[in-house]
C-alpha positions in Angstrom: 13.7 185.3 61.1 16.6 182.7 62.4 15.2 179.2 62.1 16.0 176.5 65.0 17.0 173.3 63.2 15.7 171.7 66.0 12.7 169.0 65.5 9.2 169.4 67.2 8.0 166.0 68.8 5.8 163.7 66.9 2.7 163.6 69.0 4.4 163.1 72.1 2.1 165.5 74.6 5.2 165.4 77.7 7.4 166.7 75.0 8.3 170.2 75.1 7.6 171.6 71.8 10.4 173.0 69.9 8.8 175.2 67.2 7.1 178.8 67.5 6.6 181.1 64.7 8.6 179.0 61.8 7.6 176.6 59.4 6.6 173.0 60.2 8.1 170.7 57.5 6.6 167.9 56.1 8.4 165.5 58.4 7.3 166.9 61.4 3.7 167.1 60.4 1.2 164.6 62.2 -2.3 164.6 64.2 -5.5 163.8 62.9 -8.3 166.3 61.2 -10.8 165.3 63.6 -9.0 166.4 66.5 -10.0 170.1 65.4 -13.1 169.5 66.5 -12.7 168.7 70.2 -9.8 171.0 70.7 -12.2 173.7 69.3 -15.3 172.7 71.6 -13.6 172.3 74.7 -11.8 175.4 73.9 -15.2 177.5 73.1 -16.8 175.6 76.3 -15.9 178.0 78.7 -18.6 179.8 81.2 -16.7 183.1 79.7 -18.9 182.0 76.5 -22.0 181.4 78.7 -21.7 184.8 79.9 -21.7 186.2 76.0 -25.6 185.0 76.4 -26.3 186.8 79.0 -26.4 190.2 77.0 -30.0 189.7 75.2 -31.8 189.3 78.3 -30.1 191.9 79.7 -31.5 194.3 77.2 -34.7 192.7 77.3 -34.8 190.5 74.6 -37.1 187.4 74.8 -35.3 183.7 75.1 -36.4 182.3 71.9 -35.2 185.5 70.3 -32.3 185.6 72.7 -31.2 181.8 71.1 -32.1 182.7 67.7 -29.5 185.4 67.6 -27.0 183.3 69.2 -27.4 180.9 66.9 -27.4 183.1 63.7 -24.6 185.3 65.4 -22.7 182.3 66.5 -22.6 180.0 63.0 -21.9 183.7 61.3 -18.8 184.2 63.5 -17.7 180.4 63.2 -18.0 180.9 59.5 -14.6 182.7 59.0 -12.9 181.3 61.8 -13.6 177.8 60.7 -12.0 179.2 57.2 -8.9 180.4 59.0 -8.4 177.2 60.0 -7.3 175.4 56.5 -4.4 177.8 56.0 -2.6 176.1 58.7 -2.1 172.7 56.9 -1.8 174.9 53.9 1.2 177.1 55.1 2.3 175.3 58.0 2.6 178.7 60.1 0.8 180.1 62.8 -2.1 182.1 62.1 -0.8 186.1 62.6 2.0 185.6 60.9 0.5 184.9 57.9 -0.7 188.4 58.1 3.0 189.6 56.5 1.9 188.5 53.6 -1.2 191.2 53.5 0.3 193.8 55.2 4.4 193.2 55.2 6.5 191.8 57.2 6.3 195.5 59.5 3.3 196.4 58.6 1.5 193.5 60.2 1.8 195.0 63.9 -1.3 196.7 63.7 -3.1 193.4 63.4 -0.5 192.0 65.7 -1.4 194.5 68.7 -5.2 194.3 68.5 -4.6 190.8 68.6 -2.3 190.3 71.7 -5.1 192.7 73.6 -7.4 190.2 72.5 -5.6 187.4 74.2 -4.6 189.5 77.1 -8.3 190.1 77.6 -9.6 186.6 77.4 -6.9 185.6 79.8 -8.1 188.2 82.3 -11.8 187.1 82.0 -10.3 183.1 82.9 -8.7 183.7 85.4 -11.6 186.3 87.3 -13.9 183.1 86.6 -11.8 180.1 87.3 -10.5 182.0 90.5 -14.4 182.8 91.8 -15.3 178.9 90.8 -12.1 178.0 93.1 -13.2 180.2 95.9 -16.5 178.2 95.6 -15.0 175.9 98.0 -11.6 176.8 98.7 -10.3 179.4 100.8 -7.5 181.8 99.8 -7.7 185.1 98.5 -8.1 186.3 94.7 -4.2 187.3 94.8 -3.2 183.7 95.8 -5.5 182.2 93.0 -4.7 184.5 90.4 -1.1 183.6 90.4 -1.6 179.5 90.6 -3.9 179.7 87.7 -1.8 181.6 85.7 1.3 179.3 86.8 -0.6 176.4 85.4 -1.3 178.0 82.4 2.3 178.7 81.8 3.3 175.3 82.0 0.3 173.6 79.6 1.6 176.7 77.1 5.5 175.6 77.2 5.1 172.3 76.8 2.9 173.4 73.8 0.9 172.2 70.8 0.3 168.6 71.7 -0.2 169.1 75.1 -2.7 171.2 74.5 -4.5 169.2 72.3 -4.3 166.5 74.4 -5.9 168.3 77.1 -8.7 169.9 75.1 -9.8 166.8 73.5 -10.3 164.6 76.4 -11.9 167.5 78.7 -14.5 166.9 75.4 -16.0 164.1 77.0 -16.4 165.2 80.4 -17.9 168.3 80.1 -20.7 166.8 77.3 -21.4 164.5 80.1 -21.4 167.1 83.4 -23.2 169.9 81.4 -25.7 167.7 79.5 -27.3 167.0 82.7 -27.2 170.2 83.8 -28.1 171.8 80.7 -31.8 169.1 80.7 -32.1 169.9 84.0 -31.8 173.9 83.6 -34.8 173.5 80.8 -37.4 171.3 82.6 -36.7 172.9 86.3 -36.8 176.8 84.7 -39.3 176.2 82.2 -41.9 177.1 84.6 -40.2 179.8 86.4 -41.8 183.7 85.9 -39.3 185.4 83.1 -37.3 188.1 85.2 -35.9 189.5 82.5 -36.4 189.5 78.6 -39.7 189.8 77.5 -40.2 190.5 74.0 -38.5 191.6 70.8 -36.6 194.4 69.5 -34.5 194.7 66.6 -31.6 196.8 68.3 -31.7 194.6 71.5 -31.2 191.7 68.8 -28.6 192.9 66.6 -26.7 193.2 70.1 -26.6 189.8 70.7 -26.2 188.8 67.2 -22.9 190.8 67.5 -21.7 189.7 70.5 -21.7 186.1 69.5 -20.0 186.8 65.9 -17.8 189.0 67.3 -17.0 186.2 70.2 -16.4 183.7 67.7 -14.5 186.2 65.1 -12.1 186.4 68.0 -11.1 182.7 67.6 -10.2 183.4 63.8 -6.8 184.7 65.1 -5.3 181.6 66.3 -7.3 178.6 64.3 -4.1 177.8 62.7 -1.8 177.8 65.7 -3.4 174.6 66.1 -4.1 173.3 63.1 -0.4 173.9 61.6 1.4 170.9 62.0 -1.4 168.9 60.2 -0.4 167.1 57.1 -0.6 169.5 53.8 -2.6 167.2 51.9 -5.4 167.6 55.0 -8.5 167.7 52.9 -9.6 171.2 53.3 -13.7 170.1 54.0 -12.5 168.1 56.9 -10.3 171.0 58.3 -13.3 173.8 57.7 -16.1 171.3 59.1 -14.4 169.6 62.0 -13.6 173.2 63.3 -16.9 174.8 62.6 -18.6 172.0 64.0 -16.4 171.9 67.4 -16.3 175.7 68.0 -20.2 176.6 66.8 -21.8 173.8 68.5 -19.8 174.8 72.0 -20.7 178.2 71.6 -24.5 177.9 71.1 -24.9 175.6 73.6 -23.2 177.4 76.4 -24.7 180.8 74.8 -28.1 179.4 74.6 -27.9 178.0 78.5 -26.7 181.6 79.3 -29.5 183.2 78.4 -31.9 180.7 79.9 -30.5 181.5 83.2 -30.4 185.5 82.7 -34.1 185.3 81.7 -35.1 183.3 84.4 -32.6 184.2 87.6 -32.2 187.2 89.4 -28.6 189.0 89.1 -27.4 186.2 86.8 -23.9 185.2 87.0 -21.8 182.7 85.5 -20.7 181.0 88.5 -23.9 181.4 91.0 -26.3 180.7 88.6 -24.4 177.5 87.5 -24.1 176.6 91.0 -27.9 177.4 92.1 -29.3 175.3 89.2 -27.0 172.3 89.7 -27.9 172.2 93.1 -31.2 172.3 92.8 -30.9 168.9 91.5 -29.3 167.3 94.0 -27.0 169.2 97.2 -23.6 169.5 95.7 -24.1 169.0 91.9 -24.0 172.6 91.4 -20.9 172.9 92.6 -19.4 170.1 91.2 -20.1 171.6 87.6 -18.2 174.8 88.8 -15.3 172.9 89.7 -15.6 171.1 86.4 -15.2 174.0 84.5 -11.7 175.3 86.1 -9.4 173.1 84.0 -11.0 174.0 80.6 -11.0 177.7 82.0 -7.0 176.9 82.9 -6.7 175.2 79.2 -7.7 178.2 77.3 -5.9 180.5 79.2 -3.0 178.5 77.8 -4.1 178.4 74.7 -4.4 182.3 74.8 -1.0 183.0 76.4 0.6 180.1 73.3 -1.3 182.7 71.0 -0.2 185.8 72.6 3.3 184.3 72.8 3.5 183.6 69.1 2.2 186.8 68.0 4.0 189.2 70.0 7.5 187.0 68.7 5.9 187.7 64.7 5.7 191.1 65.8 9.3 192.0 67.4 10.7 189.2 64.6 9.4 192.0 62.0 12.0 194.6 63.4 14.7 192.3 64.8 15.3 188.7 64.0 14.1 186.2 66.6 15.8 182.7 67.0 13.0 180.1 67.6 14.3 178.4 70.4 12.8 176.9 73.5 13.8 179.6 76.0 12.3 182.3 73.7 8.9 180.6 73.9 9.2 180.5 77.4 10.1 184.2 77.9 7.2 185.1 75.8 4.6 182.9 77.3 6.2 184.3 81.0 5.8 187.8 79.6 1.9 187.8 78.5 0.9 185.4 81.1 2.9 188.7 83.9 0.6 191.4 81.9 -2.7 189.3 81.8 -1.8 188.9 86.0 -1.5 192.6 86.8 -4.5 193.6 83.9 -6.7 191.0 86.4 -5.8 192.5 89.2 -7.5 195.9 87.9 -10.2 194.5 86.5 -13.9 196.0 88.0 -16.2 193.8 89.8 -18.4 194.7 87.5 -16.7 192.6 84.6 -20.0 191.8 82.8 -20.4 195.4 81.2 -16.5 195.0 80.6 -16.7 192.0 78.8 -19.5 193.3 76.1 -17.5 196.2 75.4 -14.6 194.0 75.1 -16.1 191.7 72.9 -17.4 194.6 70.7 -13.6 196.0 70.7 -12.7 192.6 69.1 -15.3 192.9 66.3 -14.0 196.9 65.9 -10.4 195.7 65.2 -10.9 191.7 64.3 -13.3 191.7 61.2 -11.1 194.2 58.4 -8.4 192.3 59.5 -10.1 188.7 59.0 -11.9 190.1 55.8 -8.1 191.0 54.5 -6.5 187.5 55.0 -9.6 185.4 53.9 -9.9 187.3 50.7 -6.1 187.0 50.0 -6.3 183.4 50.9 -9.2 182.7 49.1 -9.5 184.7 45.9 -6.1 186.2 45.7 -3.4 184.2 46.1 -5.4 180.9 46.5 -3.1 179.4 49.1 -0.1 180.0 47.2 2.5 181.7 49.6 6.4 181.9 49.5 7.1 180.4 52.8 10.6 182.0 53.1 9.7 185.2 51.6 7.3 185.7 54.8 10.7 185.7 57.0 12.2 188.0 54.6 11.7 191.7 55.2 13.5 192.6 52.0 11.7 190.2 49.7 8.4 189.4 48.3 6.0 190.8 50.6 7.9 193.7 51.6 7.9 195.6 55.3 4.7 198.1 55.2 2.6 196.2 52.1 0.0 199.3 51.6 -2.9 197.1 49.9 -3.6 195.4 53.4 -2.7 198.3 55.7 -5.1 201.0 53.6 -7.7 198.3 52.9 -7.8 197.6 56.8 -7.9 201.4 58.1 -10.5 202.2 55.7 -12.6 199.8 56.7 -12.1 200.2 60.4 -12.9 204.1 60.1 -15.8 203.2 58.0 -17.1 201.0 60.8 -16.9 204.2 63.1 -20.1 205.7 62.7 -21.8 202.2 63.0 -20.3 201.9 66.2 -22.5 201.3 69.6 -20.9 200.4 72.8 -21.4 202.3 76.6 -19.0 204.8 76.1 -19.4 205.9 72.4 -22.6 205.7 70.2 -21.5 206.5 66.1 -24.4 208.8 64.4 -25.7 206.3 62.3 -26.1 203.4 64.9 -27.9 206.3 67.0 -29.9 207.3 64.2 -31.4 203.2 63.7 -32.1 203.4 67.3 -28.4 201.8 68.6 -28.2 198.7 66.6 -24.7 198.2 65.5 -24.1 196.5 62.2 -20.3 197.9 61.3 -19.0 194.1 61.5 -20.7 194.0 58.1 -20.0 197.2 57.0 -16.1 196.7 57.7 -15.9 193.1 55.9 -17.4 194.7 52.8 -15.1 197.4 52.8 -12.0 196.0 53.8 -12.1 192.7 51.7 -13.6 194.9 48.9 -11.1 197.3 48.5 -8.0 194.7 49.3 -9.7 192.5 46.7 -9.8 195.5 43.7 -6.3 196.7 44.7 -4.7 193.4 44.2 -6.8 193.2 40.8 -2.9 194.1 39.3 -0.9 191.8 41.3 1.6 189.9 39.4 0.9 186.7 39.8 3.0 184.8 37.5 5.8 186.6 39.0 5.0 185.7 42.7 4.3 181.7 41.1 7.6 182.0 40.5 8.8 182.9 43.8 6.4 180.7 45.5 8.0 177.4 43.7 11.5 178.4 44.4 10.8 178.8 48.2 8.4 175.5 48.3 11.7 173.7 46.5 14.3 174.9 49.3 11.6 173.7 51.8 11.5 170.4 50.4 7.5 171.0 49.4 5.6 170.5 46.3 3.7 173.2 44.9 0.2 172.1 45.6 -1.9 171.7 42.0 -5.5 172.9 43.4 -4.5 175.8 46.0 -6.1 176.2 49.3 -8.4 173.3 48.4 -6.3 170.6 49.5 -6.3 167.2 48.5 
């Protein structure tokens, strides 16, 4: 990749970010580790997250069991996401381009393609919900609101990293207050209401809700480092991991559990309609206010997804044809991704809930093998020590096609297929155990285990010599304790 010599901003929220997939040098590192908490709290505190909580009651799972499945699933999925966050300060790179060390500069195109699909899918669902929220009080057809929302998200994504952190951080305080009132009222108000959906316990339904919550959280793993890569390299690992985990898991458990409550007590649960109905029962107009407050959070996460999709797409193109990290390239990338998402939004069916459930499962299927390979490599094989300059060198240390990562990824994905359980396909083993989907566990074990086995003969001594040379060129010292940080 051709590196741009322009320096990024050092915390100015209105300065257009100059960096993209290139390394963030020590002189440009800034930010506070606790900012990861509110960033991922608001990043997850969107109505799309609440829809994930509808899954259990829709399958007959009782409220208590649904909440338990949500807690276990969200906490399990966030575990992987949070440990990816530690890679940002250590490597100074966006999340997905780090995959070149495991898959090669061109081999990484396979997980890249899956990740772009995830980004676009989230933009689609966020756009639909934000439009529904606005149309509760404002006129205008979807063809009008879709491009308006997408345009605002483009502006946020183009300005980039610091503005997104700023917006997410301040939205956190507002969302906690407004949704805190709504949640307390919903618990009190709906406690005595008859149960409409979700009356008992089913292990199949429990596992489906668990998988939906876990898959939703694992999907955030693909861009965690995008928003921690500007932190100083000596940032303590425990702080990065803890703040990311606290923010992401806390908001997921909160909103998904609220979704399960609404889905179990209200007929025809709908993210917008249910929130509006319950809120307006407290006092006239409050539910509508809550719905409108959710719009900025949805637009903000649309921008986060567009930003991440741009970084991943540029990383993929750069593996075949060098891309210069200019503002113009960033703008083109963000706009191109947003246009694709806009077209997909126009094609989404009205019954978006069933589409969303399958989407979450597909995310889980394609991302689990990647996260297993990536984390095993970072924490157990290379211990956080990488030759950053070689990641941009197709003929260098990591090569164009890295067989270890590719074989482990596809073997893990293939091993998962018999355990798949979706509306359009159910694997033989999933069918034999009543339709429960435990494919993610299989994928983690197979992909992670194979990659670790394949990497047992990696010449780490030879690699460390290249790593030292690379870090000298970047003006950074080799950390004494690998990924653990200071």
